[in-house]
N, CA and C atoms of all chains as a GROMACS GRO file, in nm:
protein
  624
    1MET      N    1  -6.943   2.846   5.700
    1MET     CA    2  -6.812   2.908   5.729
    1MET      C    3  -6.804   3.045   5.661
    2ILE      N    4  -6.753   3.141   5.736
    2ILE     CA    5  -6.740   3.278   5.684
    2ILE      C    6  -6.593   3.310   5.663
    3ARG      N    7  -6.562   3.363   5.546
    3ARG     CA    8  -6.426   3.412   5.519
    3ARG      C    9  -6.425   3.559   5.558
    4LYS      N   10  -6.352   3.587   5.665
    4LYS     CA   11  -6.359   3.717   5.730
    4LYS      C   12  -6.227   3.790   5.709
    5ALA      N   13  -6.234   3.920   5.678
    5ALA     CA   14  -6.112   4.001   5.674
    5ALA      C   15  -6.141   4.133   5.744
    6PHE      N   16  -6.037   4.188   5.804
    6PHE     CA   17  -6.053   4.312   5.879
    6PHE      C   18  -5.918   4.380   5.885
    7LYS      N   19  -5.921   4.511   5.914
    7LYS     CA   20  -5.795   4.583   5.929
    7LYS      C   21  -5.784   4.640   6.070
    8MET      N   22  -5.661   4.644   6.116
    8MET     CA   23  -5.627   4.705   6.245
    8MET      C   24  -5.506   4.793   6.217
    9LYS      N   25  -5.460   4.868   6.318
    9LYS     CA   26  -5.344   4.953   6.294
    9LYS      C   27  -5.242   4.940   6.406
   10VAL      N   28  -5.120   4.906   6.368
   10VAL     CA   29  -5.010   4.896   6.464
   10VAL      C   30  -4.929   5.025   6.458
   11TYR      N   31  -4.876   5.068   6.572
   11TYR     CA   32  -4.790   5.187   6.572
   11TYR      C   33  -4.656   5.152   6.508
   12PRO      N   34  -4.604   5.242   6.422
   12PRO     CA   35  -4.484   5.210   6.343
   12PRO      C   36  -4.366   5.159   6.424
   13ASN      N   37  -4.345   5.214   6.543
   13ASN     CA   38  -4.229   5.172   6.623
   13ASN      C   39  -4.246   5.033   6.686
   14ASN      N   40  -4.366   4.979   6.678
   14ASN     CA   41  -4.397   4.856   6.751
   14ASN      C   42  -4.416   4.734   6.663
   15ILE      N   43  -4.384   4.746   6.536
   15ILE     CA   44  -4.411   4.637   6.443
   15ILE      C   45  -4.334   4.511   6.482
   16GLU      N   46  -4.207   4.525   6.513
   16GLU     CA   47  -4.128   4.405   6.547
   16GLU      C   48  -4.181   4.339   6.674
   17GLU      N   49  -4.215   4.421   6.772
   17GLU     CA   50  -4.267   4.365   6.897
   17GLU      C   51  -4.403   4.299   6.874
   18TYR      N   52  -4.486   4.361   6.791
   18TYR     CA   53  -4.616   4.301   6.758
   18TYR      C   54  -4.595   4.163   6.697
   19ALA      N   55  -4.503   4.153   6.602
   19ALA     CA   56  -4.477   4.024   6.537
   19ALA      C   57  -4.422   3.923   6.638
   20ARG      N   58  -4.328   3.970   6.723
   20ARG     CA   59  -4.265   3.880   6.820
   20ARG      C   60  -4.370   3.819   6.913
   21ARG      N   61  -4.464   3.900   6.958
   21ARG     CA   62  -4.565   3.849   7.053
   21ARG      C   63  -4.662   3.750   6.988
   22HIS      N   64  -4.662   3.746   6.855
   22HIS     CA   65  -4.749   3.651   6.783
   22HIS      C   66  -4.677   3.522   6.746
   23ASN      N   67  -4.550   3.513   6.770
   23ASN     CA   68  -4.473   3.398   6.725
   23ASN      C   69  -4.388   3.340   6.837
   24PRO      N   70  -4.448   3.252   6.918
   24PRO     CA   71  -4.587   3.204   6.909
   24PRO      C   72  -4.682   3.289   6.992
   25ILE      N   73  -4.810   3.275   6.964
   25ILE     CA   74  -4.909   3.334   7.056
   25ILE      C   75  -4.923   3.242   7.177
   26TRP      N   76  -4.987   3.293   7.281
   26TRP     CA   77  -5.011   3.212   7.400
   26TRP      C   78  -5.087   3.084   7.362
   27PRO      N   79  -5.043   2.971   7.414
   27PRO     CA   80  -5.116   2.846   7.385
   27PRO      C   81  -5.263   2.854   7.426
   28GLU      N   82  -5.291   2.922   7.538
   28GLU     CA   83  -5.432   2.929   7.583
   28GLU      C   84  -5.516   3.017   7.489
   29LEU      N   85  -5.450   3.113   7.420
   29LEU     CA   86  -5.524   3.194   7.323
   29LEU      C   87  -5.550   3.114   7.195
   30GLU      N   88  -5.452   3.036   7.153
   30GLU     CA   89  -5.471   2.951   7.035
   30GLU      C   90  -5.584   2.852   7.060
   31GLN      N   91  -5.583   2.792   7.179
   31GLN     CA   92  -5.689   2.694   7.213
   31GLN      C   93  -5.826   2.762   7.213
   32LEU      N   94  -5.830   2.882   7.270
   32LEU     CA   95  -5.956   2.958   7.276
   32LEU      C   96  -6.009   2.988   7.136
   33LEU      N   97  -5.920   3.032   7.048
   33LEU     CA   98  -5.961   3.064   6.910
   33LEU      C   99  -6.020   2.940   6.844
   34LYS      N  100  -5.952   2.827   6.860
   34LYS     CA  101  -6.001   2.703   6.797
   34LYS      C  102  -6.136   2.661   6.855
   35GLU      N  103  -6.149   2.675   6.988
   35GLU     CA  104  -6.277   2.641   7.052
   35GLU      C  105  -6.390   2.732   7.003
   36HIS      N  106  -6.354   2.852   6.957
   36HIS     CA  107  -6.455   2.945   6.906
   36HIS      C  108  -6.468   2.938   6.754
   37GLY      N  109  -6.416   2.830   6.696
   37GLY     CA  110  -6.441   2.805   6.553
   37GLY      C  111  -6.360   2.891   6.458
   38VAL      N  112  -6.242   2.934   6.501
   38VAL     CA  113  -6.155   3.016   6.415
   38VAL      C  114  -6.047   2.926   6.354
   39HIS      N  115  -6.034   2.931   6.222
   39HIS     CA  116  -5.935   2.850   6.151
   39HIS      C  117  -5.864   2.935   6.047
   40ASN      N  118  -5.745   2.890   6.011
   40ASN     CA  119  -5.666   2.954   5.905
   40ASN      C  120  -5.662   3.107   5.925
   41TYR      N  121  -5.617   3.143   6.044
   41TYR     CA  122  -5.612   3.285   6.083
   41TYR      C  123  -5.473   3.338   6.047
   42ASN      N  124  -5.471   3.443   5.967
   42ASN     CA  125  -5.346   3.503   5.921
   42ASN      C  126  -5.351   3.654   5.942
   43ILE      N  127  -5.236   3.711   5.976
   43ILE     CA  128  -5.225   3.857   5.985
   43ILE      C  129  -5.108   3.901   5.898
   44PHE      N  130  -5.133   4.002   5.817
   44PHE     CA  131  -5.033   4.059   5.727
   44PHE      C  132  -5.014   4.207   5.761
   45LEU      N  133  -4.896   4.258   5.730
   45LEU     CA  134  -4.866   4.400   5.753
   45LEU      C  135  -4.855   4.473   5.620
   46ASP      N  136  -4.922   4.588   5.612
   46ASP     CA  137  -4.900   4.681   5.502
   46ASP      C  138  -4.792   4.780   5.550
   47SER      N  139  -4.671   4.761   5.500
   47SER     CA  140  -4.558   4.840   5.551
   47SER      C  141  -4.570   4.988   5.516
   48GLU      N  142  -4.648   5.022   5.415
   48GLU     CA  143  -4.666   5.163   5.378
   48GLU      C  144  -4.748   5.240   5.480
   49THR      N  145  -4.853   5.175   5.529
   49THR     CA  146  -4.953   5.247   5.610
   49THR      C  147  -4.958   5.199   5.755
   50HIS      N  148  -4.892   5.085   5.783
   50HIS     CA  149  -4.895   5.020   5.915
   50HIS      C  150  -5.032   4.966   5.950
   51PHE      N  151  -5.114   4.946   5.848
   51PHE     CA  152  -5.236   4.871   5.872
   51PHE      C  153  -5.202   4.722   5.875
   52LEU      N  154  -5.271   4.653   5.963
   52LEU     CA  155  -5.265   4.508   5.968
   52LEU      C  156  -5.389   4.454   5.900
   53PHE      N  157  -5.371   4.351   5.819
   53PHE     CA  158  -5.481   4.290   5.746
   53PHE      C  159  -5.499   4.150   5.799
   54GLY      N  160  -5.613   4.124   5.863
   54GLY     CA  161  -5.642   3.991   5.915
   54GLY      C  162  -5.731   3.914   5.820
   55TYR      N  163  -5.702   3.786   5.804
   55TYR     CA  164  -5.788   3.695   5.726
   55TYR      C  165  -5.811   3.572   5.812
   56ALA      N  166  -5.936   3.532   5.829
   56ALA     CA  167  -5.966   3.412   5.909
   56ALA      C  168  -6.092   3.346   5.856
   57GLU      N  169  -6.098   3.216   5.878
   57GLU     CA  170  -6.218   3.140   5.842
   57GLU      C  171  -6.289   3.105   5.972
   58VAL      N  172  -6.408   3.160   5.990
   58VAL     CA  173  -6.475   3.149   6.120
   58VAL      C  174  -6.611   3.081   6.103
   59GLU      N  175  -6.650   3.008   6.207
   59GLU     CA  176  -6.776   2.933   6.199
   59GLU      C  177  -6.896   3.025   6.201
   60SER      N  178  -6.889   3.132   6.279
   60SER     CA  179  -6.999   3.229   6.282
   60SER      C  180  -6.949   3.360   6.342
   61GLU      N  181  -7.016   3.469   6.309
   61GLU     CA  182  -6.983   3.599   6.368
   61GLU      C  183  -7.011   3.597   6.518
   62GLU      N  184  -7.113   3.520   6.560
   62GLU     CA  185  -7.149   3.515   6.701
   62GLU      C  186  -7.033   3.455   6.783
   63LYS      N  187  -6.979   3.345   6.732
   63LYS     CA  188  -6.867   3.281   6.804
   63LYS      C  189  -6.745   3.373   6.803
   64TRP      N  190  -6.721   3.440   6.689
   64TRP     CA  191  -6.608   3.532   6.680
   64TRP      C  192  -6.624   3.644   6.783
   65ASN      N  193  -6.741   3.703   6.789
   65ASN     CA  194  -6.764   3.815   6.881
   65ASN      C  195  -6.759   3.770   7.027
   66ALA      N  196  -6.796   3.643   7.050
   66ALA     CA  197  -6.796   3.593   7.188
   66ALA      C  198  -6.655   3.582   7.245
   67LEU      N  199  -6.554   3.578   7.159
   67LEU     CA  200  -6.416   3.576   7.206
   67LEU      C  201  -6.388   3.692   7.302
   68GLY      N  202  -6.446   3.807   7.271
   68GLY     CA  203  -6.420   3.928   7.349
   68GLY      C  204  -6.475   3.923   7.490
   69ASP      N  205  -6.560   3.825   7.519
   69ASP     CA  206  -6.616   3.810   7.653
   69ASP      C  207  -6.531   3.721   7.742
   70THR      N  208  -6.425   3.663   7.688
   70THR     CA  209  -6.345   3.568   7.765
   70THR      C  210  -6.231   3.640   7.838
   71GLU      N  211  -6.191   3.582   7.949
   71GLU     CA  212  -6.081   3.641   8.027
   71GLU      C  213  -5.948   3.636   7.950
   72VAL      N  214  -5.926   3.525   7.879
   72VAL     CA  215  -5.799   3.511   7.804
   72VAL      C  216  -5.789   3.620   7.698
   73CYS      N  217  -5.896   3.644   7.628
   73CYS     CA  218  -5.893   3.745   7.522
   73CYS      C  219  -5.875   3.885   7.581
   74LYS      N  220  -5.944   3.914   7.692
   74LYS     CA  221  -5.930   4.046   7.756
   74LYS      C  222  -5.786   4.068   7.803
   75LYS      N  223  -5.724   3.960   7.854
   75LYS     CA  224  -5.585   3.968   7.902
   75LYS      C  225  -5.492   3.992   7.782
   76TRP      N  226  -5.520   3.925   7.671
   76TRP     CA  227  -5.441   3.944   7.548
   76TRP      C  228  -5.454   4.087   7.497
   77TRP      N  229  -5.574   4.138   7.491
   77TRP     CA  230  -5.596   4.276   7.445
   77TRP      C  231  -5.518   4.375   7.531
   78LYS      N  232  -5.523   4.354   7.663
   78LYS     CA  233  -5.451   4.444   7.754
   78LYS      C  234  -5.300   4.436   7.729
   79HIS      N  235  -5.252   4.315   7.707
   79HIS     CA  236  -5.110   4.290   7.679
   79HIS      C  237  -5.065   4.361   7.552
   80MET      N  238  -5.153   4.368   7.452
   80MET     CA  239  -5.119   4.423   7.320
   80MET      C  240  -5.152   4.571   7.306
   81ALA      N  241  -5.226   4.627   7.402
   81ALA     CA  242  -5.287   4.759   7.383
   81ALA      C  243  -5.186   4.870   7.356
   82GLY      N  244  -5.066   4.859   7.414
   82GLY     CA  245  -4.969   4.966   7.393
   82GLY      C  246  -4.911   4.970   7.253
   83LEU      N  247  -4.932   4.865   7.178
   83LEU     CA  248  -4.866   4.851   7.047
   83LEU      C  249  -4.950   4.899   6.930
   84MET      N  250  -5.079   4.920   6.954
   84MET     CA  251  -5.169   4.942   6.840
   84MET      C  252  -5.286   5.031   6.878
   85GLU      N  253  -5.360   5.075   6.779
   85GLU     CA  254  -5.479   5.157   6.805
   85GLU      C  255  -5.584   5.070   6.872
   86THR      N  256  -5.636   5.120   6.984
   86THR     CA  257  -5.733   5.041   7.060
   86THR      C  258  -5.854   5.125   7.097
   87ASN      N  259  -5.959   5.053   7.134
   87ASN     CA  260  -6.078   5.114   7.190
   87ASN      C  261  -6.060   5.127   7.341
   88THR      N  262  -6.158   5.189   7.408
   88THR     CA  263  -6.143   5.214   7.552
   88THR      C  264  -6.140   5.084   7.633
   89ASP      N  265  -6.191   4.973   7.578
   89ASP     CA  266  -6.186   4.843   7.649
   89ASP      C  267  -6.060   4.764   7.613
   90ASP      N  268  -5.961   4.832   7.550
   90ASP     CA  269  -5.835   4.769   7.508
   90ASP      C  270  -5.847   4.682   7.383
   91SER      N  271  -5.967   4.659   7.333
   91SER     CA  272  -5.979   4.581   7.209
   91SER      C  273  -5.918   4.663   7.094
   92PRO      N  274  -5.857   4.595   6.996
   92PRO     CA  275  -5.803   4.670   6.884
   92PRO      C  276  -5.914   4.736   6.802
   93VAL      N  277  -5.886   4.857   6.753
   93VAL     CA  278  -5.977   4.916   6.655
   93VAL      C  279  -5.971   4.828   6.531
   94SER      N  280  -6.084   4.771   6.494
   94SER     CA  281  -6.088   4.672   6.387
   94SER      C  282  -6.204   4.702   6.293
   95ILE      N  283  -6.175   4.714   6.167
   95ILE     CA  284  -6.278   4.750   6.069
   95ILE      C  285  -6.292   4.634   5.970
   96ASP      N  286  -6.414   4.581   5.961
   96ASP     CA  287  -6.438   4.469   5.871
   96ASP      C  288  -6.429   4.513   5.725
   97LEU      N  289  -6.373   4.427   5.642
   97LEU     CA  290  -6.369   4.449   5.498
   97LEU      C  291  -6.481   4.366   5.435
   98LYS      N  292  -6.517   4.404   5.314
   98LYS     CA  293  -6.630   4.340   5.246
   98LYS      C  294  -6.580   4.233   5.149
   99HIS      N  295  -6.635   4.113   5.159
   99HIS     CA  296  -6.591   4.003   5.073
   99HIS      C  297  -6.650   4.020   4.933
  100LEU      N  298  -6.565   4.033   4.834
  100LEU     CA  299  -6.610   4.054   4.696
  100LEU      C  300  -6.595   3.932   4.607
  101PHE      N  301  -6.499   3.846   4.637
  101PHE     CA  302  -6.466   3.738   4.544
  101PHE      C  303  -6.406   3.620   4.619
  102HIS      N  304  -6.447   3.499   4.576
  102HIS     CA  305  -6.384   3.376   4.626
  102HIS      C  306  -6.367   3.276   4.514
  103MET      N  307  -6.251   3.216   4.508
  103MET     CA  308  -6.228   3.099   4.421
  103MET      C  309  -6.163   2.991   4.507
  104SER      N  310  -6.217   2.870   4.503
  104SER     CA  311  -6.168   2.764   4.592
  104SER      C  312  -6.030   2.715   4.551
  105MET      N  313  -4.632   2.574   5.022
  105MET     CA  314  -4.743   2.666   4.990
  105MET      C  315  -4.720   2.801   5.058
  106ILE      N  316  -4.748   2.906   4.985
  106ILE     CA  317  -4.729   3.041   5.037
  106ILE      C  318  -4.865   3.107   5.059
  107ARG      N  319  -4.881   3.166   5.177
  107ARG     CA  320  -5.002   3.245   5.204
  107ARG      C  321  -4.970   3.388   5.165
  108LYS      N  322  -5.034   3.433   5.060
  108LYS     CA  323  -4.998   3.559   4.996
  108LYS      C  324  -5.108   3.661   5.017
  109ALA      N  325  -5.071   3.784   5.048
  109ALA     CA  326  -5.170   3.892   5.053
  109ALA      C  327  -5.111   4.015   4.984
  110PHE      N  328  -5.197   4.092   4.925
  110PHE     CA  329  -5.153   4.209   4.850
  110PHE      C  330  -5.268   4.308   4.845
  111LYS      N  331  -5.234   4.434   4.817
  111LYS     CA  332  -5.340   4.535   4.803
  111LYS      C  333  -5.337   4.594   4.662
  112MET      N  334  -5.455   4.626   4.616
  112MET     CA  335  -5.474   4.693   4.487
  112MET      C  336  -5.573   4.807   4.516
  113LYS      N  337  -5.600   4.892   4.416
  113LYS     CA  338  -5.693   5.002   4.441
  113LYS      C  339  -5.795   5.014   4.329
  114VAL      N  340  -5.921   5.009   4.366
  114VAL     CA  341  -6.031   5.026   4.270
  114VAL      C  342  -6.079   5.170   4.277
  115TYR      N  343  -6.120   5.226   4.164
  115TYR     CA  344  -6.175   5.361   4.165
  115TYR      C  345  -6.314   5.358   4.229
  116PRO      N  346  -6.344   5.458   4.315
  116PRO     CA  347  -6.468   5.454   4.395
  116PRO      C  348  -6.594   5.432   4.312
  117ASN      N  349  -6.602   5.491   4.195
  117ASN     CA  350  -6.724   5.477   4.115
  117ASN      C  351  -6.740   5.340   4.051
  118ASN      N  352  -6.635   5.259   4.058
  118ASN     CA  353  -6.635   5.132   3.984
  118ASN      C  354  -6.645   5.008   4.072
  119ILE      N  355  -6.674   5.028   4.198
  119ILE     CA  356  -6.673   4.914   4.291
  119ILE      C  357  -6.777   4.810   4.252
  120GLU      N  358  -6.898   4.854   4.221
  120GLU     CA  359  -7.003   4.757   4.186
  120GLU      C  360  -6.967   4.681   4.059
  121GLU      N  361  -6.914   4.753   3.961
  121GLU     CA  362  -6.877   4.688   3.836
  121GLU      C  363  -6.760   4.591   3.858
  122TYR      N  364  -6.666   4.631   3.941
  122TYR     CA  365  -6.553   4.543   3.974
  122TYR      C  366  -6.606   4.412   4.034
  123ALA      N  367  -6.697   4.424   4.129
  123ALA     CA  368  -6.752   4.304   4.194
  123ALA      C  369  -6.831   4.220   4.092
  124ARG      N  370  -6.908   4.288   4.008
  124ARG     CA  371  -6.991   4.217   3.909
  124ARG      C  372  -6.905   4.132   3.816
  125ARG      N  373  -6.793   4.188   3.772
  125ARG     CA  374  -6.708   4.114   3.677
  125ARG      C  375  -6.636   3.996   3.741
  126HIS      N  376  -6.638   3.992   3.874
  126HIS     CA  377  -6.575   3.879   3.944
  126HIS      C  378  -6.675   3.770   3.982
  127ASN      N  379  -6.802   3.792   3.957
  127ASN     CA  380  -6.904   3.698   4.003
  127ASN      C  381  -7.000   3.663   3.891
  128PRO      N  382  -6.962   3.562   3.808
  128PRO     CA  383  -6.839   3.483   3.817
  128PRO      C  384  -6.726   3.545   3.735
  129ILE      N  385  -6.604   3.500   3.761
  129ILE     CA  386  -6.496   3.535   3.670
  129ILE      C  387  -6.503   3.443   3.547
  130TRP      N  388  -6.426   3.478   3.445
  130TRP     CA  389  -6.423   3.395   3.324
  130TRP      C  390  -6.379   3.252   3.360
  131PRO      N  391  -6.448   3.153   3.308
  131PRO     CA  392  -6.408   3.014   3.336
  131PRO      C  393  -6.263   2.987   3.295
  132GLU      N  394  -6.219   3.048   3.184
  132GLU     CA  395  -6.081   3.023   3.140
  132GLU      C  396  -5.979   3.087   3.234
  133LEU      N  397  -6.020   3.194   3.302
  133LEU     CA  398  -5.930   3.256   3.401
  133LEU      C  399  -5.923   3.171   3.527
  134GLU      N  400  -6.038   3.120   3.569
  134GLU     CA  401  -6.038   3.031   3.686
  134GLU      C  402  -5.951   2.907   3.661
  135GLN      N  403  -5.967   2.850   3.542
  135GLN     CA  404  -5.886   2.731   3.506
  135GLN      C  405  -5.738   2.765   3.507
  136LEU      N  406  -5.704   2.881   3.451
  136LEU     CA  407  -5.564   2.925   3.445
  136LEU      C  408  -5.506   2.941   3.586
  137LEU      N  409  -5.582   3.005   3.674
  137LEU     CA  410  -5.535   3.024   3.812
  137LEU      C  411  -5.507   2.890   3.879
  138LYS      N  412  -5.600   2.796   3.860
  138LYS     CA  413  -5.581   2.664   3.923
  138LYS      C  414  -5.461   2.592   3.863
  139GLU      N  415  -5.443   2.604   3.731
  139GLU     CA  416  -5.327   2.541   3.667
  139GLU      C  417  -5.196   2.602   3.717
  140HIS      N  418  -5.202   2.726   3.762
  140HIS     CA  419  -5.083   2.793   3.814
  140HIS      C  420  -5.072   2.782   3.967
  141GLY      N  421  -5.149   2.688   4.025
  141GLY     CA  422  -5.130   2.658   4.166
  141GLY      C  423  -5.189   2.760   4.262
  142VAL      N  424  -5.294   2.829   4.219
  142VAL     CA  425  -5.359   2.929   4.305
  142VAL      C  426  -5.486   2.867   4.366
  143HIS      N  427  -5.496   2.874   4.498
  143HIS     CA  428  -5.611   2.817   4.568
  143HIS      C  429  -5.661   2.916   4.674
  144ASN      N  430  -5.787   2.900   4.709
  144ASN     CA  431  -5.848   2.981   4.816
  144ASN      C  432  -5.817   3.130   4.796
  145TYR      N  433  -5.851   3.177   4.679
  145TYR     CA  434  -5.824   3.317   4.640
  145TYR      C  435  -5.946   3.401   4.676
  146ASN      N  436  -5.922   3.503   4.756
  146ASN     CA  437  -6.030   3.590   4.803
  146ASN      C  438  -5.991   3.736   4.784
  147ILE      N  439  -6.089   3.817   4.751
  147ILE     CA  440  -6.065   3.961   4.742
  147ILE      C  441  -6.168   4.032   4.830
  148PHE      N  442  -6.119   4.124   4.911
  148PHE     CA  443  -6.203   4.203   5.002
  148PHE      C  444  -6.186   4.351   4.970
  149LEU      N  445  -6.289   4.428   4.999
  149LEU     CA  446  -6.287   4.573   4.979
  149LEU      C  447  -6.280   4.646   5.113
  150ASP      N  448  -6.188   4.741   5.120
  150ASP     CA  449  -6.187   4.837   5.231
  150ASP      C  450  -6.269   4.958   5.184
  151SER      N  451  -6.391   4.969   5.234
  151SER     CA  452  -6.482   5.072   5.184
  151SER      C  453  -6.437   5.213   5.219
  152GLU      N  454  -6.353   5.228   5.320
  152GLU     CA  455  -6.303   5.360   5.359
  152GLU      C  456  -6.204   5.416   5.257
  153THR      N  457  -6.115   5.328   5.209
  153THR     CA  458  -6.002   5.375   5.127
  153THR      C  459  -6.009   5.328   4.982
  154HIS      N  460  -6.101   5.234   4.952
  154HIS     CA  461  -6.113   5.170   4.820
  154HIS      C  462  -5.992   5.085   4.785
  155PHE      N  463  -5.916   5.047   4.887
  155PHE     CA  464  -5.816   4.945   4.861
  155PHE      C  465  -5.884   4.808   4.858
  156LEU      N  466  -5.832   4.725   4.771
  156LEU     CA  467  -5.873   4.585   4.765
  156LEU      C  468  -5.764   4.502   4.833
  157PHE      N  469  -5.804   4.410   4.916
  157PHE     CA  470  -5.708   4.320   4.978
  157PHE      C  471  -5.728   4.181   4.920
  158GLY      N  472  -5.622   4.128   4.861
  158GLY     CA  473  -5.626   3.992   4.809
  158GLY      C  474  -5.559   3.897   4.906
  159TYR      N  475  -5.618   3.779   4.923
  159TYR     CA  476  -5.556   3.670   5.000
  159TYR      C  477  -5.563   3.546   4.913
  160ALA      N  478  -5.450   3.479   4.896
  160ALA     CA  479  -5.449   3.356   4.815
  160ALA      C  480  -5.342   3.262   4.867
  161GLU      N  481  -5.368   3.133   4.846
  161GLU     CA  482  -5.269   3.030   4.881
  161GLU      C  483  -5.209   2.982   4.750
  162VAL      N  484  -5.080   3.007   4.730
  162VAL     CA  485  -5.016   2.982   4.600
  162VAL      C  486  -4.901   2.883   4.618
  163GLU      N  487  -4.880   2.803   4.513
  163GLU     CA  488  -4.775   2.700   4.522
  163GLU      C  489  -4.636   2.763   4.520
  164SER      N  490  -4.618   2.870   4.443
  164SER     CA  491  -4.488   2.939   4.441
  164SER      C  492  -4.506   3.078   4.382
  165GLU      N  493  -4.414   3.167   4.414
  165GLU     CA  494  -4.416   3.302   4.357
  165GLU      C  495  -4.389   3.295   4.206
  166GLU      N  496  -4.308   3.197   4.165
  166GLU     CA  497  -4.274   3.184   4.023
  166GLU      C  498  -4.400   3.153   3.941
  167LYS      N  499  -4.479   3.057   3.992
  167LYS     CA  500  -4.603   3.023   3.919
  167LYS      C  501  -4.700   3.140   3.920
  168TRP      N  502  -4.707   3.210   4.034
  168TRP     CA  503  -4.796   3.326   4.045
  168TRP      C  504  -4.755   3.432   3.942
  169ASN      N  505  -4.625   3.462   3.939
  169ASN     CA  506  -4.577   3.566   3.846
  169ASN      C  507  -4.594   3.525   3.699
  170ALA      N  508  -4.586   3.394   3.674
  170ALA     CA  509  -4.599   3.345   3.536
  170ALA      C  510  -4.740   3.368   3.479
  171LEU      N  511  -4.837   3.387   3.567
  171LEU     CA  512  -4.973   3.418   3.519
  171LEU      C  513  -4.972   3.538   3.425
  172GLY      N  514  -4.889   3.636   3.456
  172GLY     CA  515  -4.887   3.760   3.378
  172GLY      C  516  -4.835   3.744   3.236
  173ASP      N  517  -4.776   3.628   3.209
  173ASP     CA  518  -4.725   3.603   3.074
  173ASP      C  519  -4.828   3.537   2.985
  174THR      N  520  -4.944   3.505   3.040
  174THR     CA  521  -5.044   3.431   2.962
  174THR      C  522  -5.139   3.528   2.890
  175GLU      N  523  -5.191   3.481   2.777
  175GLU     CA  524  -5.284   3.565   2.700
  175GLU      C  525  -5.414   3.590   2.776
  176VAL      N  526  -5.462   3.488   2.847
  176VAL     CA  527  -5.588   3.504   2.922
  176VAL      C  528  -5.572   3.611   3.029
  177CYS      N  529  -5.460   3.609   3.098
  177CYS     CA  530  -5.440   3.708   3.205
  177CYS      C  531  -5.425   3.848   3.146
  178LYS      N  532  -5.352   3.859   3.037
  178LYS     CA  533  -5.336   3.991   2.974
  178LYS      C  534  -5.470   4.047   2.926
  179LYS      N  535  -5.554   3.957   2.875
  179LYS     CA  536  -5.688   3.998   2.829
  179LYS      C  537  -5.773   4.044   2.949
  180TRP      N  538  -5.762   3.970   3.060
  180TRP     CA  539  -5.835   4.006   3.182
  180TRP      C  540  -5.790   4.143   3.234
  181TRP      N  541  -5.659   4.164   3.240
  181TRP     CA  542  -5.606   4.292   3.287
  181TRP      C  543  -5.660   4.407   3.201
  182LYS      N  544  -5.660   4.387   3.069
  182LYS     CA  545  -5.709   4.492   2.978
  182LYS      C  546  -5.857   4.519   3.003
  183HIS      N  547  -5.932   4.411   3.025
  183HIS     CA  548  -6.076   4.420   3.052
  183HIS      C  549  -6.103   4.500   3.180
  184MET      N  550  -6.015   4.486   3.280
  184MET     CA  551  -6.036   4.545   3.412
  184MET      C  552  -5.967   4.682   3.427
  185ALA      N  553  -5.883   4.719   3.331
  185ALA     CA  554  -5.792   4.834   3.350
  185ALA      C  555  -5.865   4.965   3.378
  186GLY      N  556  -5.983   4.983   3.321
  186GLY     CA  557  -6.053   5.108   3.342
  186GLY      C  558  -6.108   5.125   3.483
  187LEU      N  559  -6.113   5.018   3.558
  187LEU     CA  560  -6.181   5.020   3.688
  187LEU      C  561  -6.089   5.045   3.806
  188MET      N  562  -5.958   5.037   3.782
  188MET     CA  563  -5.866   5.036   3.895
  188MET      C  564  -5.731   5.095   3.857
  189GLU      N  565  -5.648   5.120   3.957
  189GLU     CA  566  -5.514   5.172   3.930
  189GLU      C  567  -5.431   5.064   3.863
  190THR      N  568  -5.370   5.100   3.752
  190THR     CA  569  -5.294   5.000   3.675
  190THR      C  570  -5.156   5.055   3.638
  191ASN      N  571  -5.069   4.961   3.602
  191ASN     CA  572  -4.940   4.992   3.544
  191ASN      C  573  -4.955   5.010   3.393
  192THR      N  574  -4.846   5.048   3.327
  192THR     CA  575  -4.855   5.076   3.183
  192THR      C  576  -4.888   4.951   3.102
  193ASP      N  577  -4.864   4.831   3.156
  193ASP     CA  578  -4.900   4.707   3.084
  193ASP      C  579  -5.040   4.659   3.120
  194ASP      N  580  -5.120   4.745   3.183
  194ASP     CA  581  -5.258   4.715   3.225
  194ASP      C  582  -5.268   4.627   3.349
  195SER      N  583  -5.156   4.577   3.398
  195SER     CA  584  -5.162   4.498   3.522
  195SER      C  585  -5.202   4.591   3.637
  196PRO      N  586  -5.277   4.538   3.735
  196PRO     CA  587  -5.312   4.625   3.848
  196PRO      C  588  -5.189   4.662   3.930
  197VAL      N  589  -5.186   4.784   3.980
  197VAL     CA  590  -5.084   4.820   4.078
  197VAL      C  591  -5.111   4.735   4.202
  198SER      N  592  -5.015   4.652   4.238
  198SER     CA  593  -5.035   4.554   4.345
  198SER      C  594  -4.913   4.555   4.437
  199ILE      N  595  -4.939   4.572   4.564
  199ILE     CA  596  -4.830   4.581   4.662
  199ILE      C  597  -4.844   4.466   4.761
  200ASP      N  598  -4.738   4.386   4.770
  200ASP     CA  599  -4.742   4.271   4.859
  200ASP      C  600  -4.740   4.315   5.005
  201LEU      N  601  -4.815   4.243   5.086
  201LEU     CA  602  -4.813   4.265   5.231
  201LEU      C  603  -4.724   4.157   5.295
  202LYS      N  604  -4.680   4.185   5.417
  202LYS     CA  605  -4.585   4.095   5.484
  202LYS      C  606  -4.660   4.003   5.579
  203HIS      N  607  -4.633   3.873   5.569
  203HIS     CA  608  -4.702   3.775   5.653
  203HIS      C  609  -4.642   3.777   5.794
  204LEU      N  610  -4.723   3.810   5.894
  204LEU     CA  611  -4.673   3.818   6.032
  204LEU      C  612  -4.716   3.701   6.120
  205PHE      N  613  -4.830   3.641   6.088
  205PHE     CA  614  -4.887   3.543   6.182
  205PHE      C  615  -4.973   3.443   6.106
  206HIS      N  616  -4.961   3.317   6.149
  206HIS     CA  617  -5.052   3.213   6.098
  206HIS      C  618  -5.091   3.119   6.210
  207MET      N  619  -5.220   3.087   6.214
  207MET     CA  620  -5.269   2.979   6.299
  207MET      C  621  -5.358   2.889   6.214
  208SER      N  622  -5.334   2.759   6.217
  208SER     CA  623  -5.406   2.668   6.127
  208SER      C  624  -5.553   2.653   6.165
   0.00000   0.00000   0.00000
């Protein structure tokens, strides 16, 4: 299991809408994440910079990356694209952070 | 249980030393954290900005804050103070992030 963290960026005017669309997320997206070995997935907001900080426990990077090949994920990215910094395929600009410390 | 995230800032030249001092941390500090209801504590580095992102599952904010009143924690803060942005009491400058989303 990999403890994964990454940052994304939401546009300041869209923070409430970003949060609203995550509570709840689409049931088919939640099912997809679980099928791809994603657990304990959390997103936090840095209100100073509007960076989003994601933390998730994933079975493998391969399964995590494979999410992007699914229709449900592509539809979700398209749905969210207006709210945040994205790449040309609508995926969020996401930068991995480096794991320095763990205590169980 | 509260899923807590916060950011701190390490000085760029001290990243390796910061990581070294956490692997392992002092056994008495680990014991103290567990006694104060801290679990699954992780620290990640944003290599672009030198912000550190902490994620921890804590029993309460009161127990978390009480850590700072202990001698072991004060000694740890003093030990680490040269490596990162700190307050006048040697505690790290730490800014809480807002929890937007959770999936189990």
